[in-house]
C-alpha positions as CSV (number, residue, x, y, z in Angstrom):
1,M,71.6,-82.0,-39.1
2,K,69.7,-83.2,-41.9
3,E,70.5,-86.6,-40.9
4,T,69.4,-85.9,-37.4
5,I,66.2,-84.5,-38.7
6,Q,65.8,-87.5,-40.9
7,N,66.6,-89.7,-38.0
8,L,64.2,-87.8,-35.9
9,E,61.5,-88.1,-38.7
10,T,62.1,-91.8,-39.0
11,E,61.9,-92.1,-35.3
12,L,58.8,-90.0,-35.3
13,D,57.3,-92.1,-38.1
14,Q,58.1,-95.2,-36.1
15,Q,56.7,-93.6,-33.1
16,R,53.5,-92.7,-35.1
17,K,53.2,-96.2,-36.4
18,K,53.8,-97.6,-33.0
19,S,51.2,-95.1,-31.6
20,Q,48.7,-96.0,-34.3
21,E,49.2,-99.6,-33.6
22,E,48.8,-99.0,-30.0
23,K,45.8,-96.8,-30.7
24,K,44.3,-99.6,-32.8
25,S,45.1,-102.1,-30.2
26,L,43.6,-99.9,-27.5
27,E,40.5,-99.2,-29.7
28,F,40.1,-103.0,-30.2
29,K,40.5,-103.5,-26.4
30,I,37.9,-100.7,-25.8
31,T,35.5,-102.3,-28.3
32,S,36.1,-105.6,-26.7
33,L,35.6,-104.2,-23.2
34,E,32.5,-102.4,-24.3
35,E,31.1,-105.7,-25.7
36,E,32.1,-107.4,-22.5
37,K,30.4,-104.5,-20.5
38,R,27.2,-105.0,-22.6
39,S,27.4,-108.7,-21.9
40,F,27.8,-108.1,-18.2
41,E,25.0,-105.5,-18.2
42,S,22.8,-108.0,-20.0
43,Q,23.8,-110.7,-17.4
44,I,23.1,-108.2,-14.6
45,S,19.7,-107.4,-16.1
46,S,18.9,-111.1,-16.4
47,L,20.2,-111.7,-12.8
48,E,18.1,-108.8,-11.5
49,E,15.0,-110.3,-13.3
50,E,15.9,-113.7,-11.7
51,K,16.4,-112.0,-8.4
52,K,12.9,-110.3,-8.7
53,S,11.5,-113.7,-9.6
54,F,13.2,-115.3,-6.5
55,E,12.0,-112.5,-4.3
56,I,8.4,-113.1,-5.5
57,K,8.9,-116.9,-4.9
58,I,10.4,-116.1,-1.4
59,F,7.4,-113.9,-0.6
60,S,5.0,-116.6,-1.8
61,L,6.9,-119.3,0.2
62,E,6.9,-117.1,3.3
63,D,3.1,-116.8,3.0
64,E,2.9,-120.5,2.5
65,K,5.2,-121.1,5.5
66,K,3.0,-118.9,7.6
67,S,-0.1,-120.8,6.5
68,F,1.6,-124.1,7.3
69,E,2.7,-122.8,10.7
70,S,-0.9,-121.7,11.3
71,Q,-2.1,-125.2,10.3
72,I,0.5,-126.8,12.5
73,T,-0.6,-124.7,15.5
74,S,-4.2,-125.5,14.7
75,L,-3.4,-129.3,14.4
76,E,-1.4,-129.2,17.6
77,D,-4.3,-127.5,19.4
78,E,-6.6,-130.1,17.9
79,K,-4.2,-132.9,19.0
80,K,-4.1,-131.5,22.6
81,A,-7.9,-131.4,22.6
82,L,-8.1,-135.0,21.3
83,E,-5.5,-136.2,23.8
84,S,-7.6,-134.5,26.6
85,K,-10.8,-136.2,25.2
86,I,-8.9,-139.5,25.0
87,S,-7.8,-139.1,28.6
88,S,-11.3,-138.3,29.7
89,L,-12.8,-141.2,27.7
90,E,-10.1,-143.6,29.2
91,A,-11.1,-142.4,32.7
92,E,-14.8,-143.0,31.8
93,K,-13.9,-146.4,30.4
94,K,-12.2,-147.3,33.6
95,S,-15.2,-146.2,35.6
96,F,-17.5,-148.3,33.3
97,E,-15.2,-151.3,33.7
98,F,-15.3,-150.9,37.4
99,R,-19.1,-150.6,37.3
100,L,-19.2,-153.6,35.0
101,N,-17.1,-155.7,37.3
102,S,-19.3,-154.6,40.2
103,L,-22.4,-155.6,38.3
104,D,-20.7,-158.9,37.4
105,E,-20.1,-159.5,41.1
106,H,-23.8,-158.7,41.8
107,K,-24.9,-160.9,39.0
108,K,-22.8,-163.8,40.4
109,S,-24.3,-163.2,43.8
110,F,-27.8,-163.1,42.3
111,D,-27.1,-166.2,40.2
112,S,-25.9,-168.0,43.4
113,Q,-29.0,-166.8,45.2
114,L,-31.2,-167.9,42.3
115,S,-29.5,-171.3,42.2
116,S,-30.1,-171.6,46.0
117,L,-33.7,-170.5,45.5
118,D,-34.1,-173.1,42.7
119,E,-32.8,-175.8,45.0
120,Q,-35.2,-174.6,47.7
121,K,-38.0,-174.6,45.2
122,K,-37.2,-178.2,44.2
123,S,-37.0,-179.2,47.8
124,F,-40.4,-177.5,48.5
125,E,-41.8,-179.1,45.4
126,N,-40.6,-182.5,46.7
127,Q,-42.0,-181.7,50.1
128,I,-45.3,-180.7,48.5
129,S,-45.4,-183.8,46.4
130,S,-44.6,-185.9,49.5
131,L,-47.2,-184.0,51.5
132,E,-49.8,-184.5,48.7
133,E,-49.1,-188.2,48.7
134,E,-49.3,-188.2,52.5
135,K,-52.6,-186.3,52.2
136,K,-53.9,-188.8,49.7
137,S,-52.9,-191.5,52.0
138,F,-54.7,-189.8,54.9
139,E,-57.7,-189.1,52.7
140,S,-57.7,-192.8,51.8
141,K,-57.5,-193.7,55.4
142,I,-60.2,-191.2,56.3
143,N,-62.4,-192.7,53.5
144,S,-61.6,-196.1,54.8
145,L,-62.4,-195.1,58.4
146,E,-65.6,-193.4,57.3
147,E,-66.5,-196.6,55.5
148,E,-65.7,-198.5,58.7
149,K,-67.7,-196.0,60.7
150,K,-70.7,-196.4,58.4
151,S,-70.2,-200.1,58.6
152,S,-69.8,-199.9,62.4
153,T,-72.8,-197.5,62.7
154,S,-74.8,-199.8,60.6
155,Q,-73.7,-202.7,62.8
156,I,-74.5,-200.7,65.9
157,T,-77.9,-199.9,64.6
158,S,-78.4,-203.5,63.7
159,L,-77.2,-204.6,67.1
160,E,-79.4,-202.0,68.8
161,E,-82.3,-203.2,66.9
162,E,-81.5,-206.7,67.9
163,K,-81.1,-205.7,71.4
164,K,-84.4,-204.0,71.4
165,S,-85.8,-207.0,69.8
166,F,-84.3,-209.2,72.6
167,E,-85.4,-206.8,75.2
168,S,-88.9,-206.8,74.0
169,K,-89.1,-210.4,74.1
């Protein structure tokens, strides 16, 4: 029995040693796990701070996105207004081009009429020149005839005086 007790005590000592070793091992694991837990908590805290920072950035970016969307809408409205104005100006340009072509046609017609009138003017100037020369010729003939008339009148007067003189004789 003593032996059994001794065996049991030895076994109990071995069990105690084993239990103490297991306890130390478990305490080491607990310490290690607590350190790991603190590390994870620290990481979680850092990640939560990072998350808050990202949420602030997201909020800021969403505001910026809304601002850009508003600017895009405004620019698209401005683009539509400018396209409408361009369309209106192109129609006005076509109208002016049509009017310009019409005025060019009228100018060509007036140029043609002016050219014709210039030719008529030259023809009239030539006729006037010819008529003035003819007038000069007629005036010269008239002057010549008047001189002849004077001479003839003078001869008639002289002949009448001669006749009178013969008749009185």
